[in-house]
N, C-alpha and C positions, 0 to 999 in steps of 0.2 A: 847381758851387759847392764851395768848399773850406771844411771845418770843422776847426778846430784845437782840441785839448784839452790844457791844461797839466796838469802832474802826471800824465801819462798812464801811468806805470808804478806809480802808487799803487793802492790797493785800489779806490777810487772811479773813478779815471781809466780803468783797464782795463775796468771794468764799463760805463762810458759808451761806450767804443769798441765793446764787444760789442753794446750796445743800438743804437747807430747803424747798425751793419752789419745787425743783425736787423731793423731798421725800413727797410732798403732803401738805405742809403748805400753807395756803392762804396768799398772800402778805399783805392783810389787817390785818393779825394776827402777823405781824413781825414789830418790832420797830428797826430802824437803829439809834443807839445812837452815835452821831458823834460830833467832835469838831467844824467842820465848815460845817454848813448845806448847804452852797452854793456848796459844792463838792458832794452833794448827790441828785442833781436834777434828775439824771437818775434813782435812786432808787425810788424817789417819783413818777416818771412817770410810774413805774411798779406797783404802788399801795402800796408800803411799806411806813409806817409811819416814818417820819424823825423828830428826836428830838435832840436838842443840849445837849451834855453831854461832858464837858471838864474836864478831870482828874484834871487839875490845877485850876479849878473854881468849888469847891464843891457845890456852890449855884445852879449850873445848874443841878445837879444830881437828886434831889428829883422829879422835874417835869418829867425828862426823864424816870424815873422808875415807875411812877404812873400807877397803873393797870397792871403792868407786873407780869406774873406768873413765867416765867423762864428766867434767864439772863445768857448770856455768857460774861464773863469778859476776853477780849483779852488783854494780858499783854502789857503795854506801852513799848515804845522803848527808853525812856530816862533813860539809865542806871545810877544808883545812886539816882534817884528820885522816883523809882517805888513803894517802900514800902509806902510812904506817899500817892501817887496817888491811889494805889490799896486799901489802907485802907479807903480812902474817898469813893470809889465806894462801898465797902462792907458795910460801915455804912449806906450809902444812900439806898442800897438794903434792908437792914434789916428794916430801918425806913419805907420804902415803902411797906413792907409786901411781898417782893418777896419770892416765895416758893421753889425755886431751883436755885442754883448758880453753874455754871460750869466755870472753870478757865484754861487758857492755860499756863501750867507750863513747866518744863524741865524734861527730862528723869531722873528718879531716884533722884528727887530733895532732898530727905532726906539723901542721901549718896554721891551725886556727889561732887567731888572736883573742878568742873569747876567754874570759877569765876562768871559766871552768875547765879549760883544756889542759893546763899544765899538770894537774893531778892525774888526769886520764893518761897523758903521755908518759908520765913517770911510771904509772902502773903497766902500761904497754911495754916499756923498757925492762921492767922487772920480770914480766912474763917471758920476754925474749931471752933474758939472761938465765932464766931457770932451766932452759933446755927442754921444757915440756912442749910437745906439739900444740899449736894454739890457733885460735880464730879470734880476730879482733872485730867485734860487731860495733862499728862506729855509727851509733844511732844519731839521727837528726833529732829535731825538736818533736816532742809529743804534742799532738793537737789538743790534748786534754789540758795542757798548760794554759790554754785559752778557753776552751769550752767548759772547763770546770768552774769558771767564774762568770758565767753568763748572767747569773742572777743580778749581780751588781750592775752589769752593763744595761740590763733591761730596766732596772730601777732608776738609773740616772740618765739613760739614753746616750751613753757614751762609752767607748773603749779608749783607754789611755795608753800611750806608749811613746817611744822615741825611735821607732823603726822606719819612719818616713815611708817611701815607696819600695822598701826592701821586700823581696819575695822570700817566703818561708816554705820550704819543702817539707812540711810536717806530715806525720803519719800517726795513726792511732797506736796506743800501747799494744792493742791486740795484734796489729800488723807486725810490730817489732818482736812481740813474743812469739808469734808463729814463725818468723824468720829464725829466731834463736833456736826454736825446737827443730827446725829443718836442718840447721847446721849441726846441732848436737847429735841428731840421728844419723847424719851422713858422715860426721867426723872429718869433714873436709877443712883442711887448714887454709889460712889466708887472711887477708884484710878486706873487710866488707864495708864499703861506704853506703849507708842505708838512709833513704829518704823517700818521701812521698812523691807520687807521680804528678800531682796537681799543686804546684806552688801557688801561694796566694799572698796578697798584701794585707795588712791590717784593715785598710779601708774596704777591701773586698770581703773580708771576714765580717766586718760590721754590717755591710750591706746584705750579706746572706742571713745574718741573724734577724735583721729588720724584715727581710722578705718572708722568712718563715713564721715570724711572730706577728707581723703587722704593727710592731712597736717601732717608732723611729729610733734608730741607733746609728751614731756616727763615730768615726775614728778621729780622735783629737791628738795630733802629734805635738809632743812637748820637747823642749830642751831636756837633755839627760838629767840635769840637776833638778829640774822641776818634776820630772817623772819619779826620780828617787824620792823626793820629798812627798809626793803623793802616795807612794808605796809605804813610806814610814808612817804617814797619817793613817793608812789603812791597817797598820799594825805589824808591818814587817820590821825586823831588826835593820838598823841603818846599813851595816856592812853588806847584808844580803840584798837589801834594796838597791844598793849601789852596784852590786854584781849584776842584778837583773837589768838595771838601766843601761849599764855598759854593754850587756848582751844585745839589747835592742839597737844600740848604735852599730854594733857589728852586723846585726841583721840588715840594717840600712845599707851597709857596705857589701852585702851579698854573701856573708859567711855561713848562713844556714839555708842557702839555696843549693840545689843539686839536680842534675838531669841525667844521672848515670843509669837509673832504672834497675839497680842491683836488687833493691828490696822487692820489687814486683817479680823479678826473675826467681828469687828464692821462694816467694809465695806461690808462684805458678798462676798468678792472677794479678789484676791491677790492685794497687793499694786503695784503701777506703777513701772515697771522695770526701773532701771537706764538708760538702753540704750534708752528706749522710752522717758524718760525725756530729755536726751541729744538731741535726734532727734527733739523734740518739741522746745527746745531752739535754735537749729540751724536754724529753720525755721523763727524765729523772728528777 
């Protein structure tokens, strides 16, 4: 059985390949489908097959998926372009005879008011229309969205946001990657709502950072417009900053909280505790 992973040189893609191998897949049975093969030399050195697969160059996709039995489509990061990109991948997968397609979507994509959800939902609908047996991996928030920026929080003594007391059922990329590997290896179709076992508020996250470092860090809740302005000042494009600020408002309203426990059931263990994720980030 051949399993292909798109976006395989990204943070999540590399972790999925690690998890597949850890769960018993032979490297030679894994295809790393990547935009730039020069960035995948380490994967090739491990025995993984590397093939070019550029979402924006559909002509690369047919060869990338040739002989592939199961495919993981990791959603692209070009917000506003992803429907066309993903549709090209789905069409190429169908033409190549791929027998199972998993996709990394967003938590409750069919009802979420988060601005990122519509592109994910459109992709899900395209997958269903393709007739390929599928699994929708509706990932919640990555805790790295926060722990990746702890340096600034420690420097200024503050975490900014507009999430209020909303709870975030985040999990680590490694947890989501391991779940994806489990589904790829099982081939079990379905819709998986995936989230961490220990939801937290932003104030609780700030308190945990302060506890572990001994540096006073507080959460400062801002109106969405002020938070967007702060993100723009930090260097983010205005449109993307607005999307993030709006997501925080939706977090306040509970749209990234979840108590289903599906992720931990797929893993066969509890999800990584937030405190452990913070500790890991502080070591880096």
